[in-house]
N, CA, C and O atoms as CSV, one atom per row, in Angstrom:
chain,resi,resn,atom,element,x,y,z
A,1,MET,N,N,111.521,85.101,101.076
A,1,MET,CA,C,110.534,86.811,100.871
A,1,MET,C,C,109.532,86.365,102.113
A,1,MET,O,O,109.004,85.256,102.040
A,2,LYS,N,N,109.250,87.264,103.316
A,2,LYS,CA,C,108.420,86.871,103.974
A,2,LYS,C,C,107.162,87.575,103.621
A,2,LYS,O,O,107.279,88.798,103.541
A,3,SER,N,N,105.880,87.033,103.370
A,3,SER,CA,C,104.694,87.729,103.336
A,3,SER,C,C,104.449,88.694,103.976
A,3,SER,O,O,105.027,89.017,105.014
A,4,LYS,N,N,103.537,89.295,103.425
A,4,LYS,CA,C,103.564,90.987,104.405
A,4,LYS,C,C,102.020,90.602,105.111
A,4,LYS,O,O,101.572,91.441,105.893
A,5,TYR,N,N,101.299,89.502,104.883
A,5,TYR,CA,C,100.282,88.921,105.361
A,5,TYR,C,C,100.412,88.282,106.457
A,5,TYR,O,O,99.461,88.193,107.233
A,6,LEU,N,N,102.165,87.466,106.839
A,6,LEU,CA,C,102.115,87.313,108.286
A,6,LEU,C,C,103.012,87.511,108.452
A,6,LEU,O,O,103.846,86.621,108.616
A,7,SER,N,N,103.320,88.898,108.496
A,7,SER,CA,C,103.966,89.903,109.661
A,7,SER,C,C,103.004,90.087,110.693
A,7,SER,O,O,101.785,89.915,110.681
A,8,ARG,N,N,104.094,90.623,111.949
A,8,ARG,CA,C,103.764,90.362,113.292
A,8,ARG,C,C,102.230,91.836,113.192
A,8,ARG,O,O,101.158,91.859,113.797
A,9,ARG,N,N,102.818,92.845,112.175
A,9,ARG,CA,C,101.796,93.914,112.303
A,9,ARG,C,C,100.289,93.342,111.823
A,9,ARG,O,O,99.255,93.125,112.456
A,10,ALA,N,N,100.706,93.179,110.203
A,10,ALA,CA,C,99.681,92.083,109.539
A,10,ALA,C,C,98.563,91.339,110.409
A,10,ALA,O,O,97.353,91.560,110.451
A,11,LEU,N,N,99.443,90.255,111.187
A,11,LEU,CA,C,98.312,89.672,112.161
A,11,LEU,C,C,98.122,90.059,113.275
A,11,LEU,O,O,97.441,89.354,114.019
A,12,SER,N,N,98.731,91.464,113.807
A,12,SER,CA,C,98.017,92.144,114.854
A,12,SER,C,C,96.467,92.686,114.462
A,12,SER,O,O,95.397,92.604,115.065
A,13,LEU,N,N,96.875,93.316,113.083
A,13,LEU,CA,C,95.363,94.109,112.507
A,13,LEU,C,C,94.493,92.980,111.964
A,13,LEU,O,O,93.379,93.275,111.532
A,14,SER,N,N,95.027,91.338,111.941
A,14,SER,CA,C,93.742,90.741,111.084
A,14,SER,C,C,93.084,90.284,112.537
A,14,SER,O,O,91.930,89.855,112.558
A,15,ILE,N,N,93.674,90.367,113.450
A,15,ILE,CA,C,93.077,89.791,114.870
A,15,ILE,C,C,91.815,91.198,115.974
A,15,ILE,O,O,90.965,91.259,116.862
A,16,ALA,N,N,92.734,92.154,114.847
A,16,ALA,CA,C,91.877,93.821,115.814
A,16,ALA,C,C,90.496,92.933,114.493
A,16,ALA,O,O,89.677,92.126,114.932
A,17,LEU,N,N,90.543,93.341,112.889
A,17,LEU,CA,C,89.773,93.058,112.040
A,17,LEU,C,C,88.551,92.158,112.262
A,17,LEU,O,O,87.386,92.431,111.974
A,18,PHE,N,N,89.245,90.506,113.093
A,18,PHE,CA,C,88.100,89.806,113.087
A,18,PHE,C,C,87.407,90.103,114.476
A,18,PHE,O,O,86.380,89.483,114.750
A,19,ALA,N,N,87.891,90.966,115.309
A,19,ALA,CA,C,87.300,91.015,116.726
A,19,ALA,C,C,86.020,92.424,116.455
A,19,ALA,O,O,85.102,92.602,117.255
A,20,TRP,N,N,86.215,93.269,115.230
A,20,TRP,CA,C,86.029,94.573,114.616
A,20,TRP,C,C,84.357,93.471,113.702
A,20,TRP,O,O,83.169,93.733,113.893
A,21,LEU,N,N,84.757,92.655,113.053
A,21,LEU,CA,C,83.391,92.186,112.306
A,21,LEU,C,C,82.519,91.198,113.336
A,21,LEU,O,O,81.295,91.074,113.366
A,22,ALA,N,N,83.646,90.445,114.282
A,22,ALA,CA,C,82.591,89.910,115.331
A,22,ALA,C,C,81.124,90.599,115.631
A,22,ALA,O,O,79.938,90.271,115.667
A,23,MET,N,N,81.996,91.824,115.834
A,23,MET,CA,C,81.125,93.361,117.381
A,23,MET,C,C,79.969,93.205,116.035
A,23,MET,O,O,79.031,92.410,116.088
A,24,CYS,N,N,80.232,94.106,114.855
A,24,CYS,CA,C,79.438,94.209,113.551
A,24,CYS,C,C,78.659,93.408,113.637
A,24,CYS,O,O,77.534,93.817,113.925
A,25,VAL,N,N,78.815,92.073,113.464
A,25,VAL,CA,C,77.550,91.124,112.947
A,25,VAL,C,C,76.757,90.910,114.675
A,25,VAL,O,O,75.567,90.743,114.942
A,26,THR,N,N,77.449,90.962,115.213
A,26,THR,CA,C,76.456,90.876,116.543
A,26,THR,C,C,75.420,92.103,116.679
A,26,THR,O,O,74.191,92.073,116.748
A,27,ALA,N,N,76.251,93.118,116.694
A,27,ALA,CA,C,75.108,94.462,116.917
A,27,ALA,C,C,73.978,94.361,115.399
A,27,ALA,O,O,72.809,94.747,115.389
A,28,ALA,N,N,74.754,93.718,114.176
A,28,ALA,CA,C,73.733,94.186,113.313
A,28,ALA,C,C,72.399,92.753,114.033
A,28,ALA,O,O,71.238,92.940,114.397
A,29,TRP,N,N,72.981,91.796,114.008
A,29,TRP,CA,C,71.693,90.444,114.514
A,29,TRP,C,C,70.935,91.591,115.615
A,29,TRP,O,O,69.765,91.909,115.400
A,30,TRP,N,N,71.582,92.096,116.628
A,30,TRP,CA,C,70.737,92.757,117.834
A,30,TRP,C,C,69.818,93.305,117.270
A,30,TRP,O,O,68.655,92.951,117.466
A,31,GLN,N,N,70.257,94.614,116.175
A,31,GLN,CA,C,69.233,95.387,115.811
A,31,GLN,C,C,68.037,94.871,114.681
A,31,GLN,O,O,66.999,95.435,114.335
A,32,VAL,N,N,68.494,93.858,114.353
A,32,VAL,CA,C,67.662,93.151,113.257
A,32,VAL,C,C,66.658,92.551,114.403
A,32,VAL,O,O,65.492,92.546,114.007
A,33,GLY,N,N,66.807,92.124,115.522
A,33,GLY,CA,C,65.686,91.187,116.314
A,33,GLY,C,C,65.300,92.458,117.051
A,33,GLY,O,O,64.113,92.133,117.034
A,34,ARG,N,N,65.277,93.702,117.725
A,34,ARG,CA,C,64.744,94.463,117.572
A,34,ARG,C,C,63.695,95.606,116.986
A,34,ARG,O,O,62.740,96.255,117.411
A,35,ALA,N,N,64.704,95.411,115.328
A,35,ALA,CA,C,63.629,96.017,114.829
A,35,ALA,C,C,62.156,95.029,114.301
A,35,ALA,O,O,61.123,95.392,113.739
A,36,ALA,N,N,62.627,93.638,114.777
A,36,ALA,CA,C,61.328,92.683,113.966
A,36,ALA,C,C,60.286,93.271,115.756
A,36,ALA,O,O,59.070,93.103,115.849
A,37,GLN,N,N,60.846,93.689,116.509
A,37,GLN,CA,C,59.804,93.517,117.713
A,37,GLN,C,C,59.085,95.028,117.538
A,37,GLN,O,O,58.269,95.396,118.383
A,38,GLY,N,N,59.394,95.781,116.528
A,38,GLY,CA,C,58.958,96.783,116.507
A,38,GLY,C,C,59.732,98.269,116.199
A,38,GLY,O,O,59.172,99.239,115.689
A,39,ASN,N,N,60.710,98.229,116.497
A,39,ASN,CA,C,61.615,99.480,116.613
A,39,ASN,C,C,62.037,99.713,115.448
A,39,ASN,O,O,63.089,99.208,115.055
A,40,SER,N,N,61.028,100.808,114.412
A,40,SER,CA,C,61.206,101.338,113.421
A,40,SER,C,C,62.657,101.979,112.692
A,40,SER,O,O,62.961,101.922,111.500
A,41,LEU,N,N,63.478,102.638,113.892
A,41,LEU,CA,C,64.648,103.025,113.812
A,41,LEU,C,C,65.954,102.009,113.717
A,41,LEU,O,O,66.997,102.253,113.110
A,42,SER,N,N,65.701,101.042,114.322
A,42,SER,CA,C,66.702,99.742,114.136
A,42,SER,C,C,66.696,98.812,112.818
A,42,SER,O,O,67.399,97.841,112.539
A,43,PHE,N,N,65.658,99.444,112.104
A,43,PHE,CA,C,65.932,98.581,110.290
A,43,PHE,C,C,67.009,99.387,109.934
A,43,PHE,O,O,67.873,98.866,109.230
A,44,LEU,N,N,67.211,101.178,110.454
A,44,LEU,CA,C,68.366,101.789,109.391
A,44,LEU,C,C,69.645,101.074,110.394
A,44,LEU,O,O,70.642,100.684,109.786
A,45,TYR,N,N,69.610,100.928,111.755
A,45,TYR,CA,C,70.987,100.757,112.119
A,45,TYR,C,C,71.321,98.811,111.884
A,45,TYR,O,O,72.378,98.281,112.226
A,46,SER,N,N,70.121,98.052,111.234
A,46,SER,CA,C,70.563,97.118,110.924
A,46,SER,C,C,71.021,96.871,109.783
A,46,SER,O,O,71.489,95.742,109.639
A,47,ILE,N,N,71.044,97.596,108.870
A,47,ILE,CA,C,71.827,98.427,107.254
A,47,ILE,C,C,72.965,98.826,107.816
A,47,ILE,O,O,73.960,98.618,107.122
A,48,GLU,N,N,73.214,99.543,109.278
A,48,GLU,CA,C,74.636,100.521,109.505
A,48,GLU,C,C,75.850,99.466,109.590
A,48,GLU,O,O,76.799,99.586,108.816
A,49,TRP,N,N,75.817,98.701,110.294
A,49,TRP,CA,C,76.421,97.761,111.260
A,49,TRP,C,C,77.023,97.061,109.902
A,49,TRP,O,O,78.218,97.289,109.714
A,50,PRO,N,N,76.279,96.141,108.811
A,50,PRO,CA,C,77.397,95.308,107.979
A,50,PRO,C,C,78.176,96.530,107.078
A,50,PRO,O,O,78.832,96.334,106.055
A,51,VAL,N,N,77.940,97.770,107.700
A,51,VAL,CA,C,78.472,98.604,106.467
A,51,VAL,C,C,79.919,99.139,107.086
A,51,VAL,O,O,80.935,99.490,106.487
A,52,PHE,N,N,79.610,99.065,108.634
A,52,PHE,CA,C,81.339,99.266,109.406
A,52,PHE,C,C,82.020,98.466,109.128
A,52,PHE,O,O,83.247,98.451,109.029
A,53,GLY,N,N,81.163,97.606,108.951
A,53,GLY,CA,C,81.700,95.523,108.421
A,53,GLY,C,C,82.678,95.836,107.573
A,53,GLY,O,O,83.864,95.836,107.901
A,54,ILE,N,N,82.213,96.151,106.318
A,54,ILE,CA,C,82.535,96.562,105.111
A,54,ILE,C,C,84.112,97.805,104.956
A,54,ILE,O,O,85.119,97.793,104.247
A,55,LEU,N,N,83.533,98.828,106.134
A,55,LEU,CA,C,84.955,99.491,106.230
A,55,LEU,C,C,85.588,98.992,107.044
A,55,LEU,O,O,86.473,99.800,107.326
A,56,GLY,N,N,85.673,98.261,107.531
A,56,GLY,CA,C,86.754,97.788,108.528
A,56,GLY,C,C,87.796,96.768,107.233
A,56,GLY,O,O,89.018,96.766,107.088
A,57,VAL,N,N,86.808,96.052,106.523
A,57,VAL,CA,C,87.755,94.928,105.590
A,57,VAL,C,C,88.540,96.206,104.862
A,57,VAL,O,O,89.767,96.105,104.863
A,58,LEU,N,N,88.065,97.207,104.341
A,58,LEU,CA,C,88.493,98.484,103.490
A,58,LEU,C,C,89.974,98.560,104.156
A,58,LEU,O,O,91.052,98.290,103.626
A,59,GLY,N,N,89.682,99.046,105.585
A,59,GLY,CA,C,90.893,99.875,105.940
A,59,GLY,C,C,92.205,98.765,106.552
A,59,GLY,O,O,93.361,99.181,106.617
A,60,TRP,N,N,91.849,97.369,106.963
A,60,TRP,CA,C,92.817,96.605,106.986
A,60,TRP,C,C,93.450,96.298,105.643
A,60,TRP,O,O,94.676,96.366,105.550
A,61,ILE,N,N,92.670,95.947,104.541
A,61,ILE,CA,C,93.220,96.357,103.270
A,61,ILE,C,C,94.364,97.178,103.024
A,61,ILE,O,O,95.477,96.818,102.642
A,62,ALA,N,N,93.887,98.507,103.333
A,62,ALA,CA,C,94.994,100.222,102.946
A,62,ALA,C,C,95.878,99.574,104.003
A,62,ALA,O,O,96.999,99.418,103.518
A,63,LEU,N,N,95.806,99.100,105.357
A,63,LEU,CA,C,96.970,99.422,106.308
A,63,LEU,C,C,97.746,98.329,106.051
A,63,LEU,O,O,98.929,98.504,106.343
A,64,VAL,N,N,97.427,97.097,105.532
A,64,VAL,CA,C,98.423,96.162,105.115
A,64,VAL,C,C,98.971,96.551,103.961
A,64,VAL,O,O,100.173,96.799,103.866
A,65,ASN,N,N,98.268,96.624,103.136
A,65,ASN,CA,C,99.315,97.266,102.271
A,65,ASN,C,C,99.546,98.508,102.151
A,65,ASN,O,O,99.529,98.839,100.965
A,66,ALA,N,N,99.837,99.679,103.135
A,66,ALA,CA,C,100.312,100.735,103.488
A,66,ALA,C,C,101.993,100.397,102.774
A,66,ALA,O,O,102.207,100.812,101.635
A,67,ASP,N,N,102.879,99.790,103.377
A,67,ASP,CA,C,103.968,99.532,102.696
A,67,ASP,C,C,104.640,99.204,101.712
A,67,ASP,O,O,105.786,99.571,101.451
A,68,THR,N,N,103.615,98.133,100.805
A,68,THR,CA,C,103.627,98.188,99.585
A,68,THR,C,C,103.736,99.708,98.656
A,68,THR,O,O,104.592,100.298,97.997
A,69,ILE,N,N,102.818,99.836,98.919
A,69,ILE,CA,C,102.114,101.517,98.603
A,69,ILE,C,C,103.615,102.601,98.336
A,69,ILE,O,O,104.242,103.126,97.416
A,70,SER,N,N,103.630,102.469,99.899
A,70,SER,CA,C,104.851,103.693,100.080
A,70,SER,C,C,105.971,103.493,99.429
A,70,SER,O,O,106.598,104.467,99.010
A,71,ALA,N,N,106.431,102.187,99.223
A,71,ALA,CA,C,107.866,101.521,98.399
A,71,ALA,C,C,107.693,101.608,96.983
A,71,ALA,O,O,108.684,101.669,96.256
A,72,HIS,N,N,106.444,101.623,96.483
A,72,HIS,CA,C,106.327,102.360,95.059
A,72,HIS,C,C,106.546,104.020,94.846
A,72,HIS,O,O,107.050,104.638,93.908
A,73,GLN,N,N,105.996,104.445,96.023
A,73,GLN,CA,C,106.059,105.840,96.262
A,73,GLN,C,C,107.235,105.845,95.955
A,73,GLN,O,O,107.515,105.797,94.757
A,74,GLU,N,N,108.323,105.908,96.988
A,74,GLU,CA,C,109.225,105.709,97.374
A,74,GLU,C,C,110.085,105.853,95.973
A,74,GLU,O,O,110.619,106.871,95.533
A,75,LYS,N,N,110.061,104.643,95.454
A,75,LYS,CA,C,110.927,104.090,94.003
A,75,LYS,C,C,110.947,105.298,93.008
A,75,LYS,O,O,111.950,105.962,92.744
A,76,ALA,N,N,109.330,105.539,92.345
A,76,ALA,CA,C,108.845,106.983,92.138
A,76,ALA,C,C,109.303,108.087,92.171
A,76,ALA,O,O,109.644,108.709,91.165
A,77,ARG,N,N,109.422,108.702,93.894
A,77,ARG,CA,C,110.432,110.103,94.041
A,77,ARG,C,C,111.675,109.959,93.576
A,77,ARG,O,O,112.102,110.725,92.711
A,78,ARG,N,N,112.686,108.603,94.269
A,78,ARG,CA,C,113.659,107.992,93.409
A,78,ARG,C,C,114.369,108.843,91.769
A,78,ARG,O,O,115.223,109.678,91.470
A,79,GLU,N,N,113.142,107.782,90.955
A,79,GLU,CA,C,113.733,108.045,89.513
A,79,GLU,C,C,113.038,109.551,89.517
A,79,GLU,O,O,113.752,110.305,88.856
A,80,TYR,N,N,112.186,110.049,89.907
A,80,TYR,CA,C,111.388,111.806,89.754
A,80,TYR,C,C,112.955,112.306,89.688
A,80,TYR,O,O,113.539,112.834,88.741
A,81,GLU,N,N,113.409,111.997,90.893
A,81,GLU,CA,C,114.898,112.932,91.339
A,81,GLU,C,C,116.230,113.052,90.957
A,81,GLU,O,O,117.044,113.973,91.022
A,82,GLU,N,N,116.275,111.576,90.422
A,82,GLU,CA,C,117.671,111.676,89.287
A,82,GLU,C,C,117.348,112.214,87.961
A,82,GLU,O,O,118.145,112.560,87.090
A,83,LYS,N,N,115.809,112.238,87.926
A,83,LYS,CA,C,115.503,112.921,86.814
A,83,LYS,C,C,115.870,114.404,86.639
A,83,LYS,O,O,116.522,114.915,85.728
A,84,MET,N,N,115.228,115.065,87.868
A,84,MET,CA,C,115.757,116.602,87.393
A,84,MET,C,C,117.197,116.658,88.205
A,84,MET,O,O,117.556,117.821,88.387
A,85,ARG,N,N,117.856,115.931,88.591
A,85,ARG,CA,C,119.217,116.230,89.179
A,85,ARG,C,C,120.281,115.972,87.709
A,85,ARG,O,O,121.462,116.269,87.528
A,86,ALA,N,N,119.232,115.267,86.778
A,86,ALA,CA,C,119.968,115.191,85.475
A,86,ALA,C,C,120.283,116.250,84.748
A,86,ALA,O,O,121.360,116.704,84.364
A,87,GLN,N,N,118.658,116.728,84.553
A,87,GLN,CA,C,118.113,117.784,83.915
A,87,GLN,C,C,119.084,119.241,84.429
A,87,GLN,O,O,119.721,119.926,83.627
A,88,ALA,N,N,119.009,119.532,86.087
A,88,ALA,CA,C,119.630,120.472,86.613
A,88,ALA,C,C,121.391,120.262,86.636
A,88,ALA,O,O,122.189,121.112,87.032
A,89,GLN,N,N,121.745,118.844,86.079
A,89,GLN,CA,C,123.403,119.190,86.054
A,89,GLN,C,C,123.450,119.636,84.082
A,89,GLN,O,O,124.429,120.141,83.533
A,90,ALA,N,N,122.463,119.360,83.555
A,90,ALA,CA,C,122.599,119.562,81.986
A,90,ALA,C,C,122.238,121.208,82.054
A,90,ALA,O,O,122.830,122.189,81.606
A,91,GLU,N,N,121.303,121.093,82.630
A,91,GLU,CA,C,121.500,122.892,82.822
A,91,GLU,C,C,123.024,123.852,82.734
A,91,GLU,O,O,123.608,124.548,81.903
A,92,ARG,N,N,123.263,123.279,84.485
A,92,ARG,CA,C,124.398,124.213,84.835
A,92,ARG,C,C,125.863,123.543,84.026
A,92,ARG,O,O,126.886,124.083,84.446
A,93,ASP,N,N,126.035,122.766,83.248
A,93,ASP,CA,C,126.729,122.634,81.877
A,93,ASP,C,C,126.866,123.864,81.129
A,93,ASP,O,O,127.848,124.570,80.900
A,94,LYS,N,N,125.097,123.993,80.656
A,94,LYS,CA,C,124.982,125.323,79.667
A,94,LYS,C,C,125.138,126.382,80.151
A,94,LYS,O,O,125.149,127.348,79.387
A,95,GLU,N,N,125.273,126.547,81.259
A,95,GLU,CA,C,125.737,128.211,82.197
A,95,GLU,C,C,126.785,128.117,82.688
A,95,GLU,O,O,127.209,127.025,83.066
A,96,LEU,N,N,127.398,129.121,82.793
A,96,LEU,CA,C,128.678,128.585,83.814
A,96,LEU,C,C,128.186,129.468,85.048
A,96,LEU,O,O,127.868,130.650,85.180
A,97,GLU,N,N,128.267,128.336,85.910
A,97,GLU,CA,C,127.602,128.793,87.173
A,97,GLU,C,C,129.247,128.838,88.319
A,97,GLU,O,O,130.279,128.184,88.172
A,98,ASP,N,N,128.871,129.943,89.477
A,98,ASP,CA,C,129.290,129.969,90.019
A,98,ASP,C,C,129.562,129.072,90.736
A,98,ASP,O,O,128.708,128.362,91.267
A,99,PRO,N,N,131.353,128.880,90.951
A,99,PRO,CA,C,131.301,127.576,91.711
A,99,PRO,C,C,130.937,127.342,92.998
A,99,PRO,O,O,130.499,126.264,93.398
A,100,ALA,N,N,131.178,128.754,93.963
A,100,ALA,CA,C,130.386,128.061,95.180
A,100,ALA,C,C,128.790,128.428,95.161
A,100,ALA,O,O,128.337,128.852,96.225
A,101,MET,N,N,128.051,128.326,94.244
A,101,MET,CA,C,126.467,128.190,94.125
A,101,MET,C,C,126.461,126.782,93.593
A,101,MET,O,O,125.626,126.067,94.148
A,102,ALA,N,N,127.214,126.178,92.615
A,102,ALA,CA,C,127.592,124.785,91.955
A,102,ALA,C,C,127.343,123.599,93.160
A,102,ALA,O,O,126.621,122.604,93.227
A,103,ALA,N,N,128.430,124.307,94.165
A,103,ALA,CA,C,128.809,123.622,95.570
A,103,ALA,C,C,127.721,123.517,96.155
A,103,ALA,O,O,127.376,122.354,96.365
A,104,TYR,N,N,126.640,124.778,96.704
A,104,TYR,CA,C,125.725,124.899,97.170
A,104,TYR,C,C,124.545,124.099,96.672
A,104,TYR,O,O,123.720,123.789,97.531
A,105,ASN,N,N,124.324,123.712,95.428
A,105,ASN,CA,C,123.717,123.236,94.765
A,105,ASN,C,C,123.577,121.563,94.883
A,105,ASN,O,O,122.677,120.751,95.096
A,106,ASP,N,N,125.284,121.548,94.567
A,106,ASP,CA,C,125.325,119.756,95.118
A,106,ASP,C,C,125.207,119.535,96.241
A,106,ASP,O,O,124.760,118.389,96.275
A,107,HIS,N,N,125.342,119.968,97.449
A,107,HIS,CA,C,125.145,120.078,98.610
A,107,HIS,C,C,123.264,119.742,98.963
A,107,HIS,O,O,122.963,118.629,99.395
A,108,LEU,N,N,122.394,120.577,98.774
A,108,LEU,CA,C,121.291,119.988,98.425
A,108,LEU,C,C,120.643,118.830,97.885
A,108,LEU,O,O,119.818,118.036,98.338
A,109,ALA,N,N,121.316,118.966,96.658
A,109,ALA,CA,C,120.915,117.618,95.801
A,109,ALA,C,C,120.735,116.276,96.548
A,109,ALA,O,O,119.804,115.481,96.682
A,110,GLU,N,N,122.640,116.396,97.189
A,110,GLU,CA,C,122.692,115.302,98.190
A,110,GLU,C,C,121.716,114.932,99.444
A,110,GLU,O,O,121.284,113.834,99.797
A,111,LEU,N,N,121.506,116.332,100.034
A,111,LEU,CA,C,120.570,116.403,101.166
A,111,LEU,C,C,119.172,115.484,100.873
A,111,LEU,O,O,118.632,114.660,101.613
A,112,ALA,N,N,118.886,115.827,99.848
A,112,ALA,CA,C,117.585,115.491,98.925
A,112,ALA,C,C,117.626,113.934,98.562
A,112,ALA,O,O,116.524,113.414,98.386
A,113,SER,N,N,118.742,113.135,98.430
A,113,SER,CA,C,118.677,112.361,98.179
A,113,SER,C,C,118.772,111.264,99.182
A,113,SER,O,O,118.617,110.064,98.952
A,114,GLN,N,N,119.014,111.758,100.184
A,114,GLN,CA,C,119.102,110.861,101.624
A,114,GLN,C,C,117.495,110.805,102.122
A,114,GLN,O,O,116.619,111.640,102.347
A,115,PRO,N,N,117.627,109.148,102.169
A,115,PRO,CA,C,116.075,108.561,102.761
A,115,PRO,C,C,116.003,109.147,104.111
A,115,PRO,O,O,116.848,109.185,105.005
A,116,LYS,N,N,114.642,109.650,104.044
A,116,LYS,CA,C,113.948,110.176,104.829
A,116,LYS,C,C,113.604,109.408,105.971
A,116,LYS,O,O,113.733,108.191,105.843
A,117,LYS,N,N,113.118,109.922,107.262
A,117,LYS,CA,C,113.324,109.355,108.778
A,117,LYS,C,C,111.593,108.578,108.168
A,117,LYS,O,O,110.905,108.813,107.174
A,118,LYS,N,N,111.429,107.639,109.306
A,118,LYS,CA,C,109.956,107.375,109.007
A,118,LYS,C,C,109.968,107.532,110.469
A,118,LYS,O,O,110.895,107.382,111.265
A,119,LEU,N,N,108.197,108.015,110.735
A,119,LEU,CA,C,107.803,108.389,111.888
A,119,LEU,C,C,106.981,107.197,112.975
A,119,LEU,O,O,106.961,107.320,114.200
A,120,TRP,N,N,106.313,106.016,112.183
A,120,TRP,CA,C,105.687,105.333,112.773
A,120,TRP,C,C,106.950,104.421,113.095
A,120,TRP,O,O,106.777,104.050,114.256
A,121,GLY,N,N,107.795,104.041,112.753
A,121,GLY,CA,C,108.841,102.789,113.744
A,121,GLY,C,C,108.703,101.828,112.293
A,121,GLY,O,O,109.903,101.646,112.082
A,122,HIS,N,N,108.139,101.261,111.412
A,122,HIS,CA,C,107.880,100.809,110.690
A,122,HIS,C,C,109.486,100.086,109.821
A,122,HIS,O,O,109.384,99.417,108.793
């Protein structure tokens, strides 16, 4: 099985992260130098850029793990649908449902069980 960290998407995200971190470190170092020269506002910026770097790392983690999270959500959704379908069938068996309504409900259940189309082409 291919590692999610070695996929093309993860590698391109990693390259973007390293570029982002290099820019954040450079900007922070520049602001520290300006703060040392007496620019008091640069003290704030010298703290802000490392925070931006940390946010970039957190964003990278979220984007790399997005497929794993959606796979778990998809599994939970399918289990929930199966449970609801079984309950609906049990209720239908209790009541004598109109055959046309039963056919329509079966059609809706089949439509709901089809996989959703992904928008981002993953």
